[in-house]
mmCIF file of the C-alpha atoms, coordinates in Angstrom:
data_MODEL
# 
_entry.id   MODEL 
# 
loop_
_atom_site.group_PDB 
_atom_site.id 
_atom_site.type_symbol 
_atom_site.label_atom_id 
_atom_site.label_alt_id 
_atom_site.label_comp_id 
_atom_site.label_asym_id 
_atom_site.label_entity_id 
_atom_site.label_seq_id 
_atom_site.pdbx_PDB_ins_code 
_atom_site.Cartn_x 
_atom_site.Cartn_y 
_atom_site.Cartn_z 
_atom_site.occupancy 
_atom_site.B_iso_or_equiv 
_atom_site.pdbx_formal_charge 
_atom_site.auth_seq_id 
_atom_site.auth_comp_id 
_atom_site.auth_asym_id 
_atom_site.auth_atom_id 
_atom_site.pdbx_PDB_model_num 
ATOM 1   C CA . MET A 1 1   ? 0.082   0.374  -0.381  1.00 0.00 ? 1   MET A CA 1 
ATOM 2   C CA . SER A 1 2   ? 1.679   3.268  -0.783  1.00 0.00 ? 2   SER A CA 1 
ATOM 3   C CA . SER A 1 3   ? 1.795   5.902  1.449   1.00 0.00 ? 3   SER A CA 1 
ATOM 4   C CA . SER A 1 4   ? -1.007  8.097  -0.066  1.00 0.00 ? 4   SER A CA 1 
ATOM 5   C CA . SER A 1 5   ? -3.141  5.253  0.111   1.00 0.00 ? 5   SER A CA 1 
ATOM 6   C CA . SER A 1 6   ? -2.445  4.542  4.125   1.00 0.00 ? 6   SER A CA 1 
ATOM 7   C CA . PHE A 1 7   ? -3.172  8.370  4.164   1.00 0.00 ? 7   PHE A CA 1 
ATOM 8   C CA . LEU A 1 8   ? -6.146  8.516  2.766   1.00 0.00 ? 8   LEU A CA 1 
ATOM 9   C CA . THR A 1 9   ? -7.719  5.185  4.506   1.00 0.00 ? 9   THR A CA 1 
ATOM 10  C CA . SER A 1 10  ? -6.385  6.192  8.068   1.00 0.00 ? 10  SER A CA 1 
ATOM 11  C CA . ARG A 1 11  ? -7.788  10.074 7.437   1.00 0.00 ? 11  ARG A CA 1 
ATOM 12  C CA . PHE A 1 12  ? -10.750 9.074  5.288   1.00 0.00 ? 12  PHE A CA 1 
ATOM 13  C CA . PRO A 1 13  ? -11.828 5.022  6.175   1.00 0.00 ? 13  PRO A CA 1 
ATOM 14  C CA . PHE A 1 14  ? -14.770 5.547  3.760   1.00 0.00 ? 14  PHE A CA 1 
ATOM 15  C CA . ALA A 1 15  ? -12.708 6.328  0.721   1.00 0.00 ? 15  ALA A CA 1 
ATOM 16  C CA . ALA A 1 16  ? -11.182 2.885  0.785   1.00 0.00 ? 16  ALA A CA 1 
ATOM 17  C CA . GLY A 1 17  ? -14.528 1.061  0.075   1.00 0.00 ? 17  GLY A CA 1 
ATOM 18  C CA . GLY A 1 18  ? -17.221 1.973  -1.701  1.00 0.00 ? 18  GLY A CA 1 
ATOM 19  C CA . SER A 1 19  ? -18.880 1.085  -5.027  1.00 0.00 ? 19  SER A CA 1 
ATOM 20  C CA . GLY A 1 20  ? -16.714 3.459  -7.083  1.00 0.00 ? 20  GLY A CA 1 
ATOM 21  C CA . ALA A 1 21  ? -19.873 3.759  -9.968  1.00 0.00 ? 21  ALA A CA 1 
ATOM 22  C CA . GLY A 1 22  ? -18.409 4.916  -12.655 1.00 0.00 ? 22  GLY A CA 1 
ATOM 23  C CA . GLY A 1 23  ? -19.183 8.504  -14.084 1.00 0.00 ? 23  GLY A CA 1 
ATOM 24  C CA . PRO A 1 24  ? -16.714 11.039 -14.698 1.00 0.00 ? 24  PRO A CA 1 
ATOM 25  C CA . GLY A 1 25  ? -13.084 9.906  -14.093 1.00 0.00 ? 25  GLY A CA 1 
ATOM 26  C CA . GLY A 1 26  ? -13.968 7.036  -11.735 1.00 0.00 ? 26  GLY A CA 1 
ATOM 27  C CA . GLY A 1 27  ? -12.538 4.191  -13.843 1.00 0.00 ? 27  GLY A CA 1 
ATOM 28  C CA . GLY A 1 28  ? -16.304 3.047  -15.151 1.00 0.00 ? 28  GLY A CA 1 
ATOM 29  C CA . GLY A 1 29  ? -18.429 -0.003 -14.427 1.00 0.00 ? 29  GLY A CA 1 
ATOM 30  C CA . SER A 1 30  ? -17.799 -2.140 -17.182 1.00 0.00 ? 30  SER A CA 1 
ATOM 31  C CA . GLY A 1 31  ? -17.703 -5.155 -14.908 1.00 0.00 ? 31  GLY A CA 1 
ATOM 32  C CA . GLY A 1 32  ? -14.925 -7.719 -14.280 1.00 0.00 ? 32  GLY A CA 1 
ATOM 33  C CA . GLY A 1 33  ? -13.410 -5.164 -11.752 1.00 0.00 ? 33  GLY A CA 1 
ATOM 34  C CA . SER A 1 34  ? -9.680  -6.047 -13.202 1.00 0.00 ? 34  SER A CA 1 
ATOM 35  C CA . SER A 1 35  ? -9.557  -2.910 -15.537 1.00 0.00 ? 35  SER A CA 1 
ATOM 36  C CA . VAL A 1 36  ? -10.938 -0.605 -12.813 1.00 0.00 ? 36  VAL A CA 1 
ATOM 37  C CA . ARG A 1 37  ? -7.909  1.526  -11.300 1.00 0.00 ? 37  ARG A CA 1 
ATOM 38  C CA . PRO A 1 38  ? -7.776  3.075  -8.598  1.00 0.00 ? 38  PRO A CA 1 
ATOM 39  C CA . TRP A 1 39  ? -7.823  7.300  -8.949  1.00 0.00 ? 39  TRP A CA 1 
ATOM 40  C CA . GLY A 1 40  ? -4.192  7.530  -7.656  1.00 0.00 ? 40  GLY A CA 1 
ATOM 41  C CA . SER A 1 41  ? -3.136  4.347  -9.978  1.00 0.00 ? 41  SER A CA 1 
ATOM 42  C CA . THR A 1 42  ? -0.900  5.199  -13.037 1.00 0.00 ? 42  THR A CA 1 
ATOM 43  C CA . GLY A 1 43  ? -1.517  3.390  -15.925 1.00 0.00 ? 43  GLY A CA 1 
ATOM 44  C CA . GLY A 1 44  ? -0.544  5.176  -19.358 1.00 0.00 ? 44  GLY A CA 1 
ATOM 45  C CA . THR A 1 45  ? -3.764  7.355  -18.484 1.00 0.00 ? 45  THR A CA 1 
ATOM 46  C CA . SER A 1 46  ? -3.112  11.116 -17.883 1.00 0.00 ? 46  SER A CA 1 
ATOM 47  C CA . VAL A 1 47  ? -5.378  12.764 -15.395 1.00 0.00 ? 47  VAL A CA 1 
ATOM 48  C CA . SER A 1 48  ? -7.103  15.885 -16.823 1.00 0.00 ? 48  SER A CA 1 
ATOM 49  C CA . SER A 1 49  ? -6.777  19.361 -15.232 1.00 0.00 ? 49  SER A CA 1 
ATOM 50  C CA . SER A 1 50  ? -10.049 19.145 -13.192 1.00 0.00 ? 50  SER A CA 1 
ATOM 51  C CA . GLY A 1 51  ? -8.479  16.106 -11.876 1.00 0.00 ? 51  GLY A CA 1 
ATOM 52  C CA . LYS A 1 52  ? -5.293  17.311 -10.835 1.00 0.00 ? 52  LYS A CA 1 
ATOM 53  C CA . ARG A 1 53  ? -7.125  20.171 -9.229  1.00 0.00 ? 53  ARG A CA 1 
ATOM 54  C CA . ILE A 1 54  ? -9.382  18.090 -7.305  1.00 0.00 ? 54  ILE A CA 1 
ATOM 55  C CA . GLN A 1 55  ? -6.185  15.546 -6.270  1.00 0.00 ? 55  GLN A CA 1 
ATOM 56  C CA . LYS A 1 56  ? -4.049  18.999 -4.751  1.00 0.00 ? 56  LYS A CA 1 
ATOM 57  C CA . GLU A 1 57  ? -7.134  20.158 -2.813  1.00 0.00 ? 57  GLU A CA 1 
ATOM 58  C CA . LEU A 1 58  ? -7.364  16.897 -1.317  1.00 0.00 ? 58  LEU A CA 1 
ATOM 59  C CA . LEU A 1 59  ? -3.905  16.849 -0.246  1.00 0.00 ? 59  LEU A CA 1 
ATOM 60  C CA . ASP A 1 60  ? -4.301  20.797 0.941   1.00 0.00 ? 60  ASP A CA 1 
ATOM 61  C CA . LEU A 1 61  ? -7.375  19.716 2.994   1.00 0.00 ? 61  LEU A CA 1 
ATOM 62  C CA . ASN A 1 62  ? -6.501  19.556 6.757   1.00 0.00 ? 62  ASN A CA 1 
ATOM 63  C CA . ALA A 1 63  ? -9.473  20.660 9.332   1.00 0.00 ? 63  ALA A CA 1 
ATOM 64  C CA . SER A 1 64  ? -10.395 19.082 12.769  1.00 0.00 ? 64  SER A CA 1 
ATOM 65  C CA . ASP A 1 65  ? -13.573 19.446 12.449  1.00 0.00 ? 65  ASP A CA 1 
ATOM 66  C CA . CYS A 1 66  ? -14.436 17.907 8.648   1.00 0.00 ? 66  CYS A CA 1 
ATOM 67  C CA . SER A 1 67  ? -13.167 15.211 6.528   1.00 0.00 ? 67  SER A CA 1 
ATOM 68  C CA . ALA A 1 68  ? -13.497 14.627 2.898   1.00 0.00 ? 68  ALA A CA 1 
ATOM 69  C CA . GLY A 1 69  ? -12.403 12.181 0.173   1.00 0.00 ? 69  GLY A CA 1 
ATOM 70  C CA . PRO A 1 70  ? -13.511 10.017 -2.979  1.00 0.00 ? 70  PRO A CA 1 
ATOM 71  C CA . LYS A 1 71  ? -15.859 7.810  -2.775  1.00 0.00 ? 71  LYS A CA 1 
ATOM 72  C CA . GLY A 1 72  ? -14.184 4.450  -4.230  1.00 0.00 ? 72  GLY A CA 1 
ATOM 73  C CA . ASP A 1 73  ? -12.218 4.933  -7.116  1.00 0.00 ? 73  ASP A CA 1 
ATOM 74  C CA . ASN A 1 74  ? -14.341 8.156  -8.184  1.00 0.00 ? 74  ASN A CA 1 
ATOM 75  C CA . LEU A 1 75  ? -11.956 11.240 -7.947  1.00 0.00 ? 75  LEU A CA 1 
ATOM 76  C CA . TYR A 1 76  ? -15.511 12.845 -8.696  1.00 0.00 ? 76  TYR A CA 1 
ATOM 77  C CA . HIS A 1 77  ? -17.575 11.719 -6.027  1.00 0.00 ? 77  HIS A CA 1 
ATOM 78  C CA . TRP A 1 78  ? -16.726 12.563 -2.617  1.00 0.00 ? 78  TRP A CA 1 
ATOM 79  C CA . LEU A 1 79  ? -18.104 12.063 0.651   1.00 0.00 ? 79  LEU A CA 1 
ATOM 80  C CA . SER A 1 80  ? -17.724 14.395 3.366   1.00 0.00 ? 80  SER A CA 1 
ATOM 81  C CA . THR A 1 81  ? -18.239 14.849 7.093   1.00 0.00 ? 81  THR A CA 1 
ATOM 82  C CA . ILE A 1 82  ? -19.059 17.925 9.053   1.00 0.00 ? 82  ILE A CA 1 
ATOM 83  C CA . ILE A 1 83  ? -18.573 17.991 13.130  1.00 0.00 ? 83  ILE A CA 1 
ATOM 84  C CA . GLY A 1 84  ? -21.216 21.063 14.154  1.00 0.00 ? 84  GLY A CA 1 
ATOM 85  C CA . PRO A 1 85  ? -18.968 23.602 15.591  1.00 0.00 ? 85  PRO A CA 1 
ATOM 86  C CA . GLN A 1 86  ? -18.801 24.166 19.673  1.00 0.00 ? 86  GLN A CA 1 
ATOM 87  C CA . GLY A 1 87  ? -21.239 26.984 21.327  1.00 0.00 ? 87  GLY A CA 1 
ATOM 88  C CA . SER A 1 88  ? -23.246 27.216 18.197  1.00 0.00 ? 88  SER A CA 1 
ATOM 89  C CA . PRO A 1 89  ? -26.796 25.908 17.530  1.00 0.00 ? 89  PRO A CA 1 
ATOM 90  C CA . TYR A 1 90  ? -25.322 22.964 15.436  1.00 0.00 ? 90  TYR A CA 1 
ATOM 91  C CA . GLU A 1 91  ? -22.815 21.702 18.580  1.00 0.00 ? 91  GLU A CA 1 
ATOM 92  C CA . GLY A 1 92  ? -23.051 18.070 18.670  1.00 0.00 ? 92  GLY A CA 1 
ATOM 93  C CA . GLY A 1 93  ? -24.228 17.355 15.243  1.00 0.00 ? 93  GLY A CA 1 
ATOM 94  C CA . ILE A 1 94  ? -22.473 15.117 12.292  1.00 0.00 ? 94  ILE A CA 1 
ATOM 95  C CA . PHE A 1 95  ? -23.611 15.931 8.868   1.00 0.00 ? 95  PHE A CA 1 
ATOM 96  C CA . PHE A 1 96  ? -22.704 14.049 6.093   1.00 0.00 ? 96  PHE A CA 1 
ATOM 97  C CA . LEU A 1 97  ? -22.426 15.920 2.307   1.00 0.00 ? 97  LEU A CA 1 
ATOM 98  C CA . ASP A 1 98  ? -22.488 13.946 -0.812  1.00 0.00 ? 98  ASP A CA 1 
ATOM 99  C CA . ILE A 1 99  ? -20.178 16.000 -3.302  1.00 0.00 ? 99  ILE A CA 1 
ATOM 100 C CA . VAL A 1 100 ? -19.768 15.901 -7.143  1.00 0.00 ? 100 VAL A CA 1 
ATOM 101 C CA . PHE A 1 101 ? -17.269 17.941 -9.033  1.00 0.00 ? 101 PHE A CA 1 
ATOM 102 C CA . PRO A 1 102 ? -18.157 18.767 -12.814 1.00 0.00 ? 102 PRO A CA 1 
ATOM 103 C CA . LEU A 1 103 ? -15.441 17.548 -15.607 1.00 0.00 ? 103 LEU A CA 1 
ATOM 104 C CA . ASP A 1 104 ? -14.903 21.240 -16.172 1.00 0.00 ? 104 ASP A CA 1 
ATOM 105 C CA . TYR A 1 105 ? -13.947 21.796 -12.254 1.00 0.00 ? 105 TYR A CA 1 
ATOM 106 C CA . PRO A 1 106 ? -13.098 24.458 -11.041 1.00 0.00 ? 106 PRO A CA 1 
ATOM 107 C CA . PHE A 1 107 ? -14.588 26.850 -13.605 1.00 0.00 ? 107 PHE A CA 1 
ATOM 108 C CA . LYS A 1 108 ? -18.182 25.311 -12.589 1.00 0.00 ? 108 LYS A CA 1 
ATOM 109 C CA . PRO A 1 109 ? -18.724 24.534 -8.707  1.00 0.00 ? 109 PRO A CA 1 
ATOM 110 C CA . PRO A 1 110 ? -19.553 20.994 -7.225  1.00 0.00 ? 110 PRO A CA 1 
ATOM 111 C CA . MET A 1 111 ? -22.856 20.185 -6.647  1.00 0.00 ? 111 MET A CA 1 
ATOM 112 C CA . VAL A 1 112 ? -22.993 19.441 -2.665  1.00 0.00 ? 112 VAL A CA 1 
ATOM 113 C CA . ARG A 1 113 ? -26.131 17.327 -1.281  1.00 0.00 ? 113 ARG A CA 1 
ATOM 114 C CA . THR A 1 114 ? -26.803 16.290 2.287   1.00 0.00 ? 114 THR A CA 1 
ATOM 115 C CA . ASN A 1 115 ? -26.810 12.873 3.187   1.00 0.00 ? 115 ASN A CA 1 
ATOM 116 C CA . LYS A 1 116 ? -29.398 11.257 5.767   1.00 0.00 ? 116 LYS A CA 1 
# 
């Protein structure tokens, strides 16, 4: 396991599993599973500029009250957890977000939805 993989699994346990249901940059759902590579792997295909930007932002993310990372092997679909800040009406709350980045990110914003 590479150091970036172990970092992701320790910091974002949901990033290790997941379905990786294809979609933009996700490796696809072409069956078999052998053709699907993790988003951080190399294999002759280049990562788009939006993918490089998303990877950079993942490495820059460093907050104690939230975590975020790719869902499975799809770099463009993230899950996030936010802890309600102390002294606020949200204190003690745990909030889950589903984040989908467009292919032309950062020129178009990600779609963010709350998970129940």
